TITIRO-51632 format. One record per residue (C-alpha): residue number from 1; residue in three letters; chain; x negated, y, z negated. Coordinates in Angstrom, 3 decimals, always signed. Example, Ala and Ser with C-alpha at 12.3 -4.5 7.8 and 13.67 -1.06 7.14 Angstrom:
2
{num = 1; residu = ALA; chaine = A; c1 = -12.300; c2 = -4.500; c3 = -7.800}
{num = 2; residu = SER; chaine = A; c1 = -13.670; c2 = -1.060; c3 = -7.140}
END
This chain:
169
{num = 1; residu = UNK; chaine = A; c1 = -93.089; c2 = +123.229; c3 = -138.837}
{num = 2; residu = UNK; chaine = A; c1 = -90.974; c2 = +126.184; c3 = -137.733}
{num = 3; residu = UNK; chaine = A; c1 = -89.166; c2 = +126.072; c3 = -134.441}
{num = 4; residu = UNK; chaine = A; c1 = -91.318; c2 = +127.681; c3 = -131.768}
{num = 5; residu = UNK; chaine = A; c1 = -94.550; c2 = +127.366; c3 = -133.770}
{num = 6; residu = UNK; chaine = A; c1 = -97.472; c2 = +125.572; c3 = -132.149}
{num = 7; residu = UNK; chaine = A; c1 = -98.404; c2 = +122.246; c3 = -133.632}
{num = 8; residu = UNK; chaine = A; c1 = -101.873; c2 = +121.678; c3 = -135.022}
{num = 9; residu = UNK; chaine = A; c1 = -101.589; c2 = +118.088; c3 = -133.804}
{num = 10; residu = UNK; chaine = A; c1 = -102.048; c2 = +119.111; c3 = -130.153}
{num = 11; residu = UNK; chaine = A; c1 = -105.697; c2 = +119.169; c3 = -129.092}
{num = 12; residu = UNK; chaine = A; c1 = -106.296; c2 = +121.990; c3 = -126.601}
{num = 13; residu = UNK; chaine = A; c1 = -110.080; c2 = +121.633; c3 = -126.492}
{num = 14; residu = UNK; chaine = A; c1 = -111.144; c2 = +121.212; c3 = -122.890}
{num = 15; residu = UNK; chaine = A; c1 = -114.626; c2 = +119.916; c3 = -122.364}
{num = 16; residu = UNK; chaine = A; c1 = -116.781; c2 = +120.073; c3 = -119.240}
{num = 17; residu = UNK; chaine = A; c1 = -116.057; c2 = +116.480; c3 = -118.252}
{num = 18; residu = UNK; chaine = A; c1 = -112.354; c2 = +117.232; c3 = -117.753}
{num = 19; residu = UNK; chaine = A; c1 = -112.838; c2 = +120.559; c3 = -115.972}
{num = 20; residu = UNK; chaine = A; c1 = -115.621; c2 = +119.594; c3 = -113.534}
{num = 21; residu = UNK; chaine = A; c1 = -112.995; c2 = +118.378; c3 = -111.045}
{num = 22; residu = UNK; chaine = A; c1 = -109.980; c2 = +120.449; c3 = -110.104}
{num = 23; residu = UNK; chaine = A; c1 = -107.111; c2 = +119.440; c3 = -107.842}
{num = 24; residu = UNK; chaine = A; c1 = -105.758; c2 = +122.594; c3 = -106.198}
{num = 25; residu = UNK; chaine = A; c1 = -102.113; c2 = +121.607; c3 = -105.681}
{num = 26; residu = UNK; chaine = A; c1 = -100.905; c2 = +125.062; c3 = -104.619}
{num = 27; residu = UNK; chaine = A; c1 = -103.338; c2 = +126.035; c3 = -101.858}
{num = 28; residu = UNK; chaine = A; c1 = -101.371; c2 = +124.154; c3 = -99.180}
{num = 29; residu = UNK; chaine = A; c1 = -97.949; c2 = +123.636; c3 = -100.784}
{num = 30; residu = UNK; chaine = A; c1 = -96.611; c2 = +121.369; c3 = -98.006}
{num = 31; residu = UNK; chaine = A; c1 = -99.159; c2 = +118.637; c3 = -98.770}
{num = 32; residu = UNK; chaine = A; c1 = -96.377; c2 = +116.332; c3 = -100.002}
{num = 33; residu = UNK; chaine = A; c1 = -94.279; c2 = +116.763; c3 = -96.839}
{num = 34; residu = UNK; chaine = A; c1 = -93.503; c2 = +113.905; c3 = -94.502}
{num = 35; residu = UNK; chaine = A; c1 = -93.962; c2 = +114.078; c3 = -90.766}
{num = 36; residu = UNK; chaine = A; c1 = -94.438; c2 = +112.016; c3 = -87.629}
{num = 37; residu = UNK; chaine = A; c1 = -97.332; c2 = +112.582; c3 = -85.201}
{num = 38; residu = UNK; chaine = A; c1 = -97.850; c2 = +109.978; c3 = -82.479}
{num = 39; residu = UNK; chaine = A; c1 = -97.988; c2 = +106.535; c3 = -84.112}
{num = 40; residu = UNK; chaine = A; c1 = -98.593; c2 = +108.081; c3 = -87.537}
{num = 41; residu = UNK; chaine = A; c1 = -95.817; c2 = +108.673; c3 = -90.026}
{num = 42; residu = UNK; chaine = A; c1 = -95.662; c2 = +109.258; c3 = -93.728}
{num = 43; residu = UNK; chaine = A; c1 = -91.877; c2 = +109.106; c3 = -93.733}
{num = 44; residu = UNK; chaine = A; c1 = -90.189; c2 = +106.408; c3 = -95.793}
{num = 45; residu = UNK; chaine = A; c1 = -87.905; c2 = +103.462; c3 = -95.119}
{num = 46; residu = UNK; chaine = A; c1 = -85.558; c2 = +104.430; c3 = -97.955}
{num = 47; residu = UNK; chaine = A; c1 = -85.356; c2 = +106.353; c3 = -101.230}
{num = 48; residu = UNK; chaine = A; c1 = -86.682; c2 = +103.387; c3 = -103.260}
{num = 49; residu = UNK; chaine = A; c1 = -89.870; c2 = +103.341; c3 = -101.198}
{num = 50; residu = UNK; chaine = A; c1 = -90.194; c2 = +107.138; c3 = -101.511}
{num = 51; residu = UNK; chaine = A; c1 = -89.842; c2 = +106.964; c3 = -105.290}
{num = 52; residu = UNK; chaine = A; c1 = -92.395; c2 = +104.154; c3 = -105.558}
{num = 53; residu = UNK; chaine = A; c1 = -95.018; c2 = +106.001; c3 = -103.494}
{num = 54; residu = UNK; chaine = A; c1 = -94.463; c2 = +109.356; c3 = -105.190}
{num = 55; residu = UNK; chaine = A; c1 = -94.788; c2 = +107.613; c3 = -108.558}
{num = 56; residu = UNK; chaine = A; c1 = -98.058; c2 = +105.940; c3 = -107.454}
{num = 57; residu = UNK; chaine = A; c1 = -99.368; c2 = +109.311; c3 = -106.263}
{num = 58; residu = UNK; chaine = A; c1 = -98.643; c2 = +111.023; c3 = -109.574}
{num = 59; residu = UNK; chaine = A; c1 = -99.412; c2 = +108.168; c3 = -111.952}
{num = 60; residu = UNK; chaine = A; c1 = -102.363; c2 = +106.437; c3 = -110.257}
{num = 61; residu = UNK; chaine = A; c1 = -103.929; c2 = +108.388; c3 = -107.383}
{num = 62; residu = UNK; chaine = A; c1 = -104.192; c2 = +111.929; c3 = -108.815}
{num = 63; residu = UNK; chaine = A; c1 = -105.609; c2 = +110.739; c3 = -112.178}
{num = 64; residu = UNK; chaine = A; c1 = -108.099; c2 = +108.522; c3 = -110.298}
{num = 65; residu = UNK; chaine = A; c1 = -109.199; c2 = +111.509; c3 = -108.187}
{num = 66; residu = UNK; chaine = A; c1 = -109.511; c2 = +113.736; c3 = -111.244}
{num = 67; residu = UNK; chaine = A; c1 = -111.597; c2 = +111.129; c3 = -113.067}
{num = 68; residu = UNK; chaine = A; c1 = -113.852; c2 = +110.173; c3 = -110.136}
{num = 69; residu = UNK; chaine = A; c1 = -114.133; c2 = +113.360; c3 = -108.076}
{num = 70; residu = UNK; chaine = A; c1 = -117.777; c2 = +113.931; c3 = -108.943}
{num = 71; residu = UNK; chaine = A; c1 = -118.643; c2 = +110.555; c3 = -107.386}
{num = 72; residu = UNK; chaine = A; c1 = -117.009; c2 = +111.128; c3 = -103.985}
{num = 73; residu = UNK; chaine = A; c1 = -120.099; c2 = +112.778; c3 = -102.490}
{num = 74; residu = UNK; chaine = A; c1 = -122.022; c2 = +109.488; c3 = -102.703}
{num = 75; residu = UNK; chaine = A; c1 = -119.198; c2 = +107.740; c3 = -100.808}
{num = 76; residu = UNK; chaine = A; c1 = -119.819; c2 = +104.602; c3 = -102.835}
{num = 77; residu = UNK; chaine = A; c1 = -116.259; c2 = +104.376; c3 = -104.127}
{num = 78; residu = UNK; chaine = A; c1 = -114.101; c2 = +102.094; c3 = -102.018}
{num = 79; residu = UNK; chaine = A; c1 = -111.376; c2 = +103.937; c3 = -100.117}
{num = 80; residu = UNK; chaine = A; c1 = -113.047; c2 = +107.364; c3 = -100.563}
{num = 81; residu = UNK; chaine = A; c1 = -114.880; c2 = +108.589; c3 = -97.470}
{num = 82; residu = UNK; chaine = A; c1 = -115.166; c2 = +111.330; c3 = -94.877}
{num = 83; residu = UNK; chaine = A; c1 = -112.891; c2 = +110.981; c3 = -91.842}
{num = 84; residu = UNK; chaine = A; c1 = -114.650; c2 = +110.675; c3 = -88.488}
{num = 85; residu = UNK; chaine = A; c1 = -113.870; c2 = +110.372; c3 = -84.797}
{num = 86; residu = UNK; chaine = A; c1 = -110.260; c2 = +109.576; c3 = -83.794}
{num = 87; residu = UNK; chaine = A; c1 = -109.056; c2 = +109.543; c3 = -87.405}
{num = 88; residu = UNK; chaine = A; c1 = -110.379; c2 = +113.064; c3 = -87.958}
{num = 89; residu = UNK; chaine = A; c1 = -108.715; c2 = +114.317; c3 = -84.765}
{num = 90; residu = UNK; chaine = A; c1 = -105.410; c2 = +112.710; c3 = -85.776}
{num = 91; residu = UNK; chaine = A; c1 = -105.707; c2 = +114.148; c3 = -89.295}
{num = 92; residu = UNK; chaine = A; c1 = -106.136; c2 = +117.674; c3 = -87.907}
{num = 93; residu = UNK; chaine = A; c1 = -103.057; c2 = +117.168; c3 = -85.701}
{num = 94; residu = UNK; chaine = A; c1 = -101.069; c2 = +116.102; c3 = -88.761}
{num = 95; residu = UNK; chaine = A; c1 = -102.381; c2 = +119.084; c3 = -90.743}
{num = 96; residu = UNK; chaine = A; c1 = -101.305; c2 = +121.456; c3 = -87.939}
{num = 97; residu = UNK; chaine = A; c1 = -97.842; c2 = +119.863; c3 = -87.961}
{num = 98; residu = UNK; chaine = A; c1 = -97.408; c2 = +120.089; c3 = -91.740}
{num = 99; residu = UNK; chaine = A; c1 = -99.185; c2 = +123.427; c3 = -92.302}
{num = 100; residu = UNK; chaine = A; c1 = -98.336; c2 = +125.381; c3 = -89.152}
{num = 101; residu = UNK; chaine = A; c1 = -100.388; c2 = +128.421; c3 = -90.143}
{num = 102; residu = UNK; chaine = A; c1 = -103.452; c2 = +126.557; c3 = -91.400}
{num = 103; residu = UNK; chaine = A; c1 = -106.791; c2 = +128.297; c3 = -91.546}
{num = 104; residu = UNK; chaine = A; c1 = -108.816; c2 = +125.099; c3 = -91.909}
{num = 105; residu = UNK; chaine = A; c1 = -111.641; c2 = +124.920; c3 = -89.396}
{num = 106; residu = UNK; chaine = A; c1 = -111.823; c2 = +121.752; c3 = -87.340}
{num = 107; residu = UNK; chaine = A; c1 = -115.500; c2 = +121.634; c3 = -88.289}
{num = 108; residu = UNK; chaine = A; c1 = -114.461; c2 = +121.061; c3 = -91.918}
{num = 109; residu = UNK; chaine = A; c1 = -115.046; c2 = +117.678; c3 = -93.471}
{num = 110; residu = UNK; chaine = A; c1 = -111.817; c2 = +115.877; c3 = -94.296}
{num = 111; residu = UNK; chaine = A; c1 = -111.766; c2 = +113.135; c3 = -96.882}
{num = 112; residu = UNK; chaine = A; c1 = -109.567; c2 = +110.102; c3 = -97.347}
{num = 113; residu = UNK; chaine = A; c1 = -109.234; c2 = +109.520; c3 = -101.088}
{num = 114; residu = UNK; chaine = A; c1 = -107.570; c2 = +106.401; c3 = -102.386}
{num = 115; residu = UNK; chaine = A; c1 = -107.695; c2 = +103.611; c3 = -104.889}
{num = 116; residu = UNK; chaine = A; c1 = -106.973; c2 = +99.940; c3 = -104.266}
{num = 117; residu = UNK; chaine = A; c1 = -104.527; c2 = +99.239; c3 = -101.471}
{num = 118; residu = UNK; chaine = A; c1 = -102.326; c2 = +102.185; c3 = -102.454}
{num = 119; residu = UNK; chaine = A; c1 = -101.607; c2 = +105.690; c3 = -101.228}
{num = 120; residu = UNK; chaine = A; c1 = -104.302; c2 = +107.736; c3 = -99.492}
{num = 121; residu = UNK; chaine = A; c1 = -104.700; c2 = +111.491; c3 = -99.954}
{num = 122; residu = UNK; chaine = A; c1 = -106.266; c2 = +113.436; c3 = -97.111}
{num = 123; residu = UNK; chaine = A; c1 = -108.048; c2 = +116.407; c3 = -98.612}
{num = 124; residu = UNK; chaine = A; c1 = -110.799; c2 = +118.925; c3 = -98.329}
{num = 125; residu = UNK; chaine = A; c1 = -113.460; c2 = +118.417; c3 = -100.984}
{num = 126; residu = UNK; chaine = A; c1 = -115.586; c2 = +121.409; c3 = -101.925}
{num = 127; residu = UNK; chaine = A; c1 = -118.708; c2 = +121.009; c3 = -104.018}
{num = 128; residu = UNK; chaine = A; c1 = -119.961; c2 = +124.000; c3 = -105.984}
{num = 129; residu = UNK; chaine = A; c1 = -120.384; c2 = +124.348; c3 = -109.745}
{num = 130; residu = UNK; chaine = A; c1 = -117.369; c2 = +122.052; c3 = -109.909}
{num = 131; residu = UNK; chaine = A; c1 = -115.620; c2 = +119.761; c3 = -107.443}
{num = 132; residu = UNK; chaine = A; c1 = -112.469; c2 = +121.227; c3 = -105.874}
{num = 133; residu = UNK; chaine = A; c1 = -110.026; c2 = +118.832; c3 = -104.244}
{num = 134; residu = UNK; chaine = A; c1 = -107.574; c2 = +120.519; c3 = -101.873}
{num = 135; residu = UNK; chaine = A; c1 = -104.737; c2 = +118.144; c3 = -100.879}
{num = 136; residu = UNK; chaine = A; c1 = -103.612; c2 = +118.435; c3 = -97.253}
{num = 137; residu = UNK; chaine = A; c1 = -101.304; c2 = +115.440; c3 = -96.758}
{num = 138; residu = UNK; chaine = A; c1 = -100.568; c2 = +111.924; c3 = -97.957}
{num = 139; residu = UNK; chaine = A; c1 = -100.959; c2 = +108.736; c3 = -95.945}
{num = 140; residu = UNK; chaine = A; c1 = -98.505; c2 = +106.510; c3 = -97.806}
{num = 141; residu = UNK; chaine = A; c1 = -98.672; c2 = +103.648; c3 = -95.306}
{num = 142; residu = UNK; chaine = A; c1 = -102.427; c2 = +103.746; c3 = -94.597}
{num = 143; residu = UNK; chaine = A; c1 = -101.779; c2 = +104.513; c3 = -90.923}
{num = 144; residu = UNK; chaine = A; c1 = -104.855; c2 = +106.670; c3 = -90.276}
{num = 145; residu = UNK; chaine = A; c1 = -106.735; c2 = +103.376; c3 = -90.407}
{num = 146; residu = UNK; chaine = A; c1 = -104.050; c2 = +100.863; c3 = -89.380}
{num = 147; residu = UNK; chaine = A; c1 = -104.676; c2 = +97.207; c3 = -90.120}
{num = 148; residu = UNK; chaine = A; c1 = -102.828; c2 = +94.124; c3 = -88.936}
{num = 149; residu = UNK; chaine = A; c1 = -103.582; c2 = +92.637; c3 = -92.349}
{num = 150; residu = UNK; chaine = A; c1 = -101.944; c2 = +95.482; c3 = -94.336}
{num = 151; residu = UNK; chaine = A; c1 = -99.542; c2 = +97.221; c3 = -91.914}
{num = 152; residu = UNK; chaine = A; c1 = -96.836; c2 = +94.644; c3 = -91.230}
{num = 153; residu = UNK; chaine = A; c1 = -93.841; c2 = +96.959; c3 = -91.697}
{num = 154; residu = UNK; chaine = A; c1 = -91.867; c2 = +98.630; c3 = -88.942}
{num = 155; residu = UNK; chaine = A; c1 = -92.671; c2 = +102.364; c3 = -88.918}
{num = 156; residu = UNK; chaine = A; c1 = -90.487; c2 = +103.250; c3 = -85.935}
{num = 157; residu = UNK; chaine = A; c1 = -88.199; c2 = +106.296; c3 = -86.086}
{num = 158; residu = UNK; chaine = A; c1 = -85.204; c2 = +104.004; c3 = -86.673}
{num = 159; residu = UNK; chaine = A; c1 = -86.763; c2 = +102.094; c3 = -89.552}
{num = 160; residu = UNK; chaine = A; c1 = -88.771; c2 = +104.832; c3 = -91.222}
{num = 161; residu = UNK; chaine = A; c1 = -86.935; c2 = +108.142; c3 = -91.113}
{num = 162; residu = UNK; chaine = A; c1 = -86.555; c2 = +109.405; c3 = -94.688}
{num = 163; residu = UNK; chaine = A; c1 = -88.370; c2 = +112.718; c3 = -95.261}
{num = 164; residu = UNK; chaine = A; c1 = -87.797; c2 = +113.964; c3 = -98.828}
{num = 165; residu = UNK; chaine = A; c1 = -88.875; c2 = +117.483; c3 = -97.794}
{num = 166; residu = UNK; chaine = A; c1 = -85.951; c2 = +117.531; c3 = -95.310}
{num = 167; residu = UNK; chaine = A; c1 = -83.498; c2 = +115.761; c3 = -97.616}
{num = 168; residu = UNK; chaine = A; c1 = -84.098; c2 = +117.935; c3 = -100.692}
{num = 169; residu = UNK; chaine = A; c1 = -84.558; c2 = +121.400; c3 = -99.143}
END
């Protein structure tokens, strides 16, 4: 094989099952940013925690969303549901903080998408000829729905103050 020549070993055939769900990572580019709104934070305790959660987002959560996006509408998948009531209000406050010039209507449905006990992605989900997932922010600590069983860590400003978007400007 010559340098710069494409390899015949790479399969570039996309079929409908892999293109029926798209994750629009660029529509709201600050979706990975950390912030603090009221009792909610998606800041980190330290760089090790940040690396672990970013890895889980890229390696587990996004592939899970891509694979299962067509099933979200039924809301039968655990940890994948529409936000309601106080959680929806808080989510819109977080969105306004992260995306200061957002054009998302507060009448829009917001979804919490997650797998297992891991990271949650708050997103808009649009159903048309394909499913479009539009990430808005990440809930690394599952604080939109806090639980005494799962939220034992200290998330105060002193303990949880690492924001990669501020550190790596």
